[in-house]
C-alpha positions as CSV (number, residue, x, y, z in Angstrom):
1,X,20.9,16.5,-6.8
2,X,19.8,14.7,-9.9
3,X,16.8,12.3,-9.6
4,X,18.1,8.9,-10.7
5,X,15.1,6.8,-9.6
6,X,13.4,6.4,-13.0
7,X,16.4,4.4,-14.2
8,X,15.8,1.5,-11.8
9,X,12.5,1.9,-10.0
10,X,9.3,1.0,-12.0
11,X,7.2,3.3,-9.7
12,X,8.7,6.1,-11.9
13,X,8.2,4.1,-15.1
14,X,6.0,4.9,-18.1
15,X,2.8,3.0,-17.4
16,X,-0.1,5.3,-17.0
17,X,-1.8,2.8,-14.6
18,X,0.6,1.3,-12.1
19,X,-0.3,-1.9,-10.2
20,X,1.1,-3.7,-7.2
21,X,0.5,-6.4,-4.7
22,X,-0.8,-5.4,-1.3
23,X,-0.8,-7.1,2.1
24,X,0.4,-10.6,0.9
25,X,2.8,-10.8,3.8
26,X,-0.1,-11.3,6.1
27,X,-2.6,-14.1,6.5
28,X,-6.0,-13.2,5.1
29,X,-4.4,-10.6,2.7
30,X,-7.0,-7.9,2.2
31,X,-10.0,-9.9,3.6
32,X,-11.7,-10.4,7.0
33,X,-13.0,-13.7,6.0
34,X,-13.4,-17.2,7.6
35,X,-13.3,-18.8,4.2
36,X,-11.1,-22.0,4.5
37,X,-9.3,-21.2,1.2
38,X,-8.2,-17.7,2.3
39,X,-4.5,-16.7,2.0
40,X,-2.4,-18.5,4.6
41,X,0.8,-16.3,4.0
42,X,3.2,-19.3,3.8
43,X,6.6,-18.0,2.7
44,X,7.1,-20.3,-0.3
45,X,3.7,-19.1,-1.7
46,X,4.6,-15.5,-1.1
47,X,7.8,-15.9,-2.9
48,X,6.2,-17.7,-5.9
49,X,3.5,-15.1,-6.2
50,X,6.0,-12.2,-6.1
51,X,8.0,-13.8,-8.9
52,X,4.8,-14.0,-11.0
53,X,4.1,-10.3,-10.3
54,X,7.6,-9.4,-11.2
55,X,7.6,-11.4,-14.4
56,X,4.3,-9.8,-15.4
57,X,5.7,-6.3,-15.0
58,X,3.7,-5.2,-12.0
59,X,5.2,-2.1,-10.4
60,X,5.4,-2.9,-6.6
61,X,5.0,-5.2,-3.7
62,X,3.6,-3.5,-0.6
63,X,3.6,-5.4,2.7
64,X,1.8,-4.4,5.8
65,X,3.5,-3.9,9.2
66,X,1.4,-5.7,11.8
67,X,2.1,-6.7,15.4
68,X,-1.3,-8.0,16.4
69,X,-4.2,-9.4,14.4
70,X,-7.7,-8.0,14.1
71,X,-9.0,-10.5,16.7
72,X,-12.4,-12.0,15.7
73,X,-12.7,-15.7,14.9
74,X,-10.2,-15.6,12.1
75,X,-7.8,-13.1,13.7
76,X,-6.8,-11.9,10.3
77,X,-3.2,-10.4,10.2
78,X,-2.4,-12.4,13.3
79,X,0.3,-14.1,11.2
80,X,2.6,-11.7,9.3
81,X,6.2,-11.3,8.1
82,X,8.2,-8.3,9.2
83,X,8.4,-6.0,6.2
84,X,12.1,-4.9,6.0
85,X,13.4,-8.5,6.1
86,X,10.5,-9.6,3.9
87,X,11.4,-6.9,1.2
88,X,15.1,-7.7,1.4
89,X,14.4,-11.4,0.7
90,X,11.9,-10.6,-2.1
91,X,14.4,-8.1,-3.6
92,X,16.9,-11.0,-4.0
93,X,14.3,-13.2,-5.7
94,X,13.0,-10.6,-8.3
95,X,14.5,-8.5,-11.1
96,X,12.5,-5.3,-11.6
97,X,9.6,-4.8,-9.2
98,X,9.7,-2.1,-6.5
99,X,9.8,-3.6,-3.0
100,X,8.4,-1.4,-0.2
101,X,9.1,-1.7,3.5
102,X,6.4,-0.5,5.8
103,X,7.9,1.1,8.9
104,X,6.1,2.4,12.0
105,X,8.1,5.5,12.9
106,X,7.5,5.2,16.7
107,X,9.3,1.8,16.7
108,X,12.3,2.3,14.4
109,X,14.9,5.1,14.7
110,X,15.6,7.1,11.5
111,X,19.2,6.0,11.5
112,X,18.3,2.3,11.7
113,X,15.7,2.8,8.9
114,X,18.2,4.6,6.7
115,X,20.7,1.7,7.1
116,X,18.0,-0.9,6.4
117,X,16.4,0.8,3.4
118,X,19.9,1.5,1.9
119,X,20.7,-2.2,2.3
120,X,17.5,-3.2,0.5
121,X,18.2,-0.7,-2.2
122,X,21.6,-2.3,-2.9
123,X,20.2,-5.8,-2.8
124,X,17.6,-4.8,-5.3
125,X,19.9,-2.5,-7.4
126,X,17.7,0.6,-6.8
127,X,14.2,-0.8,-6.3
128,X,13.5,-0.2,-2.6
129,X,10.7,2.0,-1.3
130,X,9.5,3.2,2.1
131,X,5.9,3.2,3.3
132,X,6.0,5.5,6.3
133,X,3.4,5.0,9.0
134,X,2.9,7.2,12.0
135,X,0.7,4.6,13.9
136,X,-3.0,4.5,14.7
137,X,-3.8,1.2,16.6
138,X,-2.6,1.7,20.2
139,X,-3.1,-2.0,21.0
140,X,-0.4,-3.0,18.6
141,X,2.1,-0.5,20.1
142,X,1.3,-1.8,23.7
143,X,3.2,-4.9,22.6
144,X,6.3,-2.6,22.4
145,X,5.6,-0.5,25.4
146,X,5.2,2.6,23.1
147,X,2.4,5.1,23.4
148,X,1.1,7.0,20.3
149,X,0.3,10.6,20.8
150,X,-2.6,11.2,18.4
151,X,-2.1,15.0,18.5
152,X,1.6,14.9,17.5
153,X,2.2,11.7,15.7
154,X,2.5,13.3,12.3
155,X,4.8,16.1,13.6
156,X,6.9,13.3,15.0
157,X,6.8,11.5,11.7
158,X,7.8,14.5,9.7
159,X,10.9,15.1,11.8
160,X,11.7,11.4,11.5
161,X,11.4,11.7,7.7
162,X,13.7,14.8,7.6
163,X,16.4,12.9,9.5
164,X,16.0,9.7,7.4
165,X,16.1,11.5,4.1
166,X,19.1,13.6,5.0
167,X,21.0,10.5,6.0
168,X,20.3,8.8,2.7
169,X,21.3,11.9,0.7
170,X,24.8,11.5,2.1
171,X,27.4,14.1,3.2
172,X,29.2,14.9,6.3
173,X,28.2,13.9,9.8
174,X,25.5,16.1,11.4
175,X,23.8,16.6,14.8
176,X,20.1,16.9,15.2
177,X,18.5,19.0,17.9
178,X,14.7,18.9,17.3
179,X,11.4,18.6,19.1
180,X,11.4,14.8,19.1
181,X,15.0,13.7,18.4
182,X,18.3,14.8,20.0
183,X,20.9,12.9,17.9
184,X,24.7,13.1,17.6
185,X,27.1,12.5,14.7
186,X,24.5,11.1,12.2
187,X,25.8,9.4,9.1
188,X,25.1,6.2,7.2
189,X,27.2,4.3,4.7
190,X,26.4,3.1,2.1
191,X,23.7,5.6,1.1
192,X,20.9,4.5,-1.2
193,X,21.4,3.6,-4.9
194,X,18.5,5.7,-5.8
195,X,19.3,9.4,-5.6
196,X,18.4,11.5,-3.7
197,X,16.6,8.6,-1.8
198,X,14.1,5.8,-2.5
199,X,10.5,6.5,-3.2
200,X,8.3,7.2,-0.1
201,X,4.6,6.5,0.1
202,X,2.1,7.2,2.8
203,X,-1.6,6.3,3.4
204,X,-3.8,8.8,5.1
205,X,-7.5,9.8,5.1
206,X,-7.4,12.4,7.9
207,X,-6.4,16.1,7.2
208,X,-3.2,15.7,9.1
209,X,-2.4,12.4,7.3
210,X,-2.9,13.9,3.9
211,X,-0.9,17.0,4.8
212,X,1.9,14.8,6.0
213,X,1.9,12.9,2.7
214,X,2.0,16.2,0.8
215,X,5.2,17.2,2.7
216,X,7.1,13.9,2.9
217,X,5.8,11.4,0.4
218,X,6.0,10.8,-3.4
219,X,2.8,8.7,-3.4
220,X,-0.4,8.8,-1.3
221,X,-2.7,5.8,-0.9
222,X,-6.4,6.8,-0.3
223,X,-9.6,4.8,0.3
224,X,-12.0,4.9,-2.6
225,X,-14.8,2.4,-3.3
226,X,-16.5,4.0,-6.4
227,X,-15.2,6.1,-9.3
228,X,-17.5,9.0,-8.5
229,X,-15.6,9.6,-5.2
230,X,-12.4,10.4,-7.1
231,X,-13.0,14.0,-8.1
232,X,-13.5,15.3,-4.6
233,X,-10.7,13.2,-3.2
234,X,-8.3,14.4,-5.9
235,X,-9.3,18.0,-5.6
236,X,-8.5,17.9,-1.9
237,X,-5.1,16.4,-2.5
238,X,-4.4,18.9,-5.3
239,X,-5.1,21.8,-2.8
240,X,-2.5,20.3,-0.5
241,X,0.2,19.8,-3.1
242,X,-0.3,23.3,-4.4
243,X,0.1,24.6,-0.9
244,X,3.4,22.7,-0.4
245,X,4.6,23.1,-4.0
246,X,5.5,19.4,-4.7
247,X,4.0,16.6,-6.8
248,X,2.2,13.7,-5.2
249,X,0.9,10.6,-7.1
250,X,-2.4,9.3,-5.8
251,X,-3.2,5.5,-5.6
252,X,-6.1,3.5,-4.2
253,X,-6.4,-0.1,-3.0
254,X,-8.5,-2.8,-4.6
255,X,-9.6,-6.4,-4.1
256,X,-9.8,-8.5,-7.3
257,X,-12.3,-11.3,-8.0
258,X,-11.9,-12.0,-11.7
259,X,-13.7,-14.9,-13.3
260,X,-14.8,-15.9,-16.9
261,X,-18.4,-14.8,-16.1
262,X,-19.8,-12.0,-14.0
263,X,-22.0,-14.4,-12.1
264,X,-19.1,-16.6,-11.1
265,X,-17.2,-13.5,-9.8
266,X,-20.1,-12.1,-7.8
267,X,-20.9,-15.5,-6.3
268,X,-17.3,-15.9,-5.2
269,X,-17.3,-12.5,-3.6
270,X,-20.5,-13.3,-1.8
271,X,-19.0,-16.6,-0.7
272,X,-16.0,-15.2,1.2
273,X,-17.2,-11.7,2.0
274,X,-20.8,-12.4,3.1
275,X,-21.2,-16.1,3.8
276,X,-17.9,-16.4,5.6
277,X,-17.5,-12.8,6.9
278,X,-15.5,-12.5,10.2
279,X,-18.0,-10.0,11.7
280,X,-16.2,-9.8,15.0
281,X,-12.9,-8.9,13.2
282,X,-14.7,-6.2,11.2
283,X,-16.2,-4.7,14.3
284,X,-12.7,-4.7,16.0
285,X,-11.2,-2.8,13.0
286,X,-14.0,-0.2,12.9
287,X,-13.7,0.4,16.7
288,X,-9.9,0.9,16.5
289,X,-9.9,2.9,13.2
290,X,-12.9,5.1,13.8
291,X,-15.9,5.7,11.7
292,X,-15.1,9.2,10.4
293,X,-12.3,11.2,9.0
294,X,-11.9,14.8,7.8
295,X,-10.8,16.7,4.7
296,X,-8.0,19.2,4.7
297,X,-10.6,21.9,5.0
298,X,-11.8,20.5,8.3
299,X,-15.1,19.1,7.0
300,X,-16.0,15.7,8.5
301,X,-16.9,13.1,6.0
302,X,-18.0,9.5,6.4
303,X,-15.3,7.0,5.5
304,X,-16.1,5.6,2.0
305,X,-16.9,2.1,3.2
306,X,-19.9,1.5,0.9
307,X,-19.3,0.0,-2.5
308,X,-21.5,-0.7,-5.5
309,X,-22.1,-4.3,-4.5
310,X,-23.3,-3.3,-1.1
311,X,-25.6,-0.7,-2.5
312,X,-27.0,-3.1,-5.2
313,X,-27.7,-6.0,-2.8
314,X,-28.1,-4.4,0.6
315,X,-25.6,-6.8,2.1
316,X,-22.7,-5.8,4.3
317,X,-19.9,-8.0,2.8
318,X,-18.1,-7.7,6.1
319,X,-15.5,-10.2,4.8
320,X,-14.1,-7.6,2.5
321,X,-11.7,-4.9,3.7
322,X,-13.3,-1.5,4.5
323,X,-12.5,1.2,2.0
324,X,-11.2,-1.3,-0.7
325,X,-12.4,-0.8,-4.3
326,X,-14.0,-4.0,-5.4
327,X,-12.9,-5.2,-8.8
328,X,-15.4,-8.0,-9.2
329,X,-16.4,-9.4,-12.6
330,X,-15.1,-10.7,-15.9
331,X,-11.7,-9.7,-17.3
332,X,-13.5,-7.0,-19.4
333,X,-15.3,-5.7,-16.3
334,X,-12.1,-5.6,-14.2
335,X,-10.1,-3.9,-17.0
336,X,-12.9,-1.4,-17.5
337,X,-13.0,-0.5,-13.8
338,X,-9.2,-0.1,-13.8
339,X,-9.5,2.2,-16.8
340,X,-12.0,4.2,-14.9
341,X,-9.5,4.6,-12.1
342,X,-6.8,5.8,-14.5
343,X,-9.2,8.1,-16.3
344,X,-10.3,9.6,-13.0
345,X,-6.7,10.8,-12.5
346,X,-5.2,8.2,-10.2
347,X,-1.7,6.9,-10.8
348,X,-2.7,3.3,-10.0
349,X,-3.9,0.9,-7.4
350,X,-2.8,-2.0,-5.2
351,X,-4.5,-5.3,-5.8
352,X,-5.2,-8.3,-3.5
353,X,-6.9,-11.7,-3.9
354,X,-8.5,-14.2,-1.6
355,X,-5.7,-16.6,-2.6
356,X,-2.9,-14.6,-4.3
357,X,-1.0,-17.5,-5.8
358,X,-4.0,-19.3,-7.2
359,X,-5.7,-16.2,-8.7
360,X,-2.9,-13.9,-10.0
361,X,-2.1,-16.1,-13.1
362,X,-5.6,-15.5,-14.5
363,X,-5.3,-11.7,-13.8
364,X,-2.0,-11.6,-15.5
365,X,-3.1,-13.6,-18.6
366,X,-6.5,-12.0,-19.0
367,X,-6.6,-8.5,-17.5
368,X,-3.1,-7.2,-18.3
369,X,-3.4,-7.7,-22.1
370,X,-6.7,-5.8,-22.0
371,X,-5.0,-2.9,-20.2
372,X,-2.2,-2.9,-22.8
373,X,-4.8,-2.7,-25.6
374,X,-6.4,0.3,-23.7
375,X,-3.1,2.1,-23.7
376,X,-2.8,2.0,-19.9
377,X,0.2,-0.3,-19.7
378,X,3.1,-1.3,-22.0
379,X,3.6,-4.9,-22.9
380,X,6.3,-6.8,-21.1
381,X,8.8,-8.6,-23.4
382,X,8.1,-12.3,-23.6
383,X,11.7,-13.1,-22.5
384,X,11.0,-11.1,-19.2
385,X,7.8,-13.0,-18.6
C-alpha cells in the first residue's frame, strides 16, 4: 500500500528539526512547581496556544493521558483533558499541525481506538497521530479497576497494535484469536485518511519499551538531558531498528525558558523549578516510575535525570520534569541547543513552557527565525502565520 502520509501530516514533512507542544492538556504542563503563574490548562488558553503553534508551522500537539495527578502540594496533572476528544477539537481549530491522541491500551479496545482515530483523521484531513502507551502507574489504573501486568504489558500492546493497524488498513471482516484478544468480525468504516494508517509514536526507556517502539512505532520519544547522552542512546535505538528492519525517528522532550538575557532565563528557571518546587510531587513520580532502566543489551543505567543546570549549581530543580532537556537562555542559546539536538541525529523535540500561552509568542518570533537561518526549518509563508 502506498504511503500517503507526507501529503497531509507535517510529521513526515521536510523540516530537519521537528517541534511540537507537549503536555499542555494538563495543569502544570511539564513542571512539578507550586509557582502561582504555572499553566492552569483552561480550555480557551489551550485552544489559543494551539492556534499559535499551528500558524507558526510547528509539527505536532502531543497531549498526555492522565487519570490521577502526581499528588504533592500542587497535584500536577490532577486536572487534564482526555486526549481523543481534545485532539478532535484541536483538529477542528487548526489547519496543518499533527494532533496526537495518547491512548492507554489496557483501557481502550483496538476497535474503539480505530474508530476514534479514523474520526480525528477525517476531522483533520489527515493529521491524526497515535501515542500508544502500555501503562506504568498502577495507581492510575486502579481508578478503572484494571491491573497492569508489568511482565506482559508490551506483548499485550503489540497485539493491540496489530489489530488496530489492520483495522485502519481496511479490507474484509476478520476474526482475531490471539493471546490477549479473542475478537469476532472486526471491521471499521471509515478507515483513516492517511494510508496505510496515521503516524504512531511511543515513549520508552526500558529495553522492552524500546523494542516495542521498534516493532510498532514510527517515532520514539526518549529522555535526554544533555547532548553528550545522544550517541549512546541513538546507537542503542539503531541496533533495535536494524534487528527489526524498519525506520524509527527519535525525539526527545524539552522545557523552554527563553528570555532576552541569559540571566533572566536562569533566574526564572530557578524561580519555578527550585524556589517553588513541589518536592512531594517529585518524590511521588520517582517512586512510581522507578530510578533505573535498562538498555536493549540488558545493561542497567541510571535514568538521565541530571542536567547541566543541576551540575553547575548543585541544586535539584525538583520543579522541573525528570528527564526533560532544559532549553534555558537567550534566543541564540535556545536555537544553539536545538541545533545541537538536530546535529546529534535526533528528528526533533517536544517543547513546554511554564505558561504556554504567555511564552510561546516569544519563542515563535525569536527562536524559529534563528532555526530557519541555521537551515533546520523552512520559513512558514506570512499568509499562513
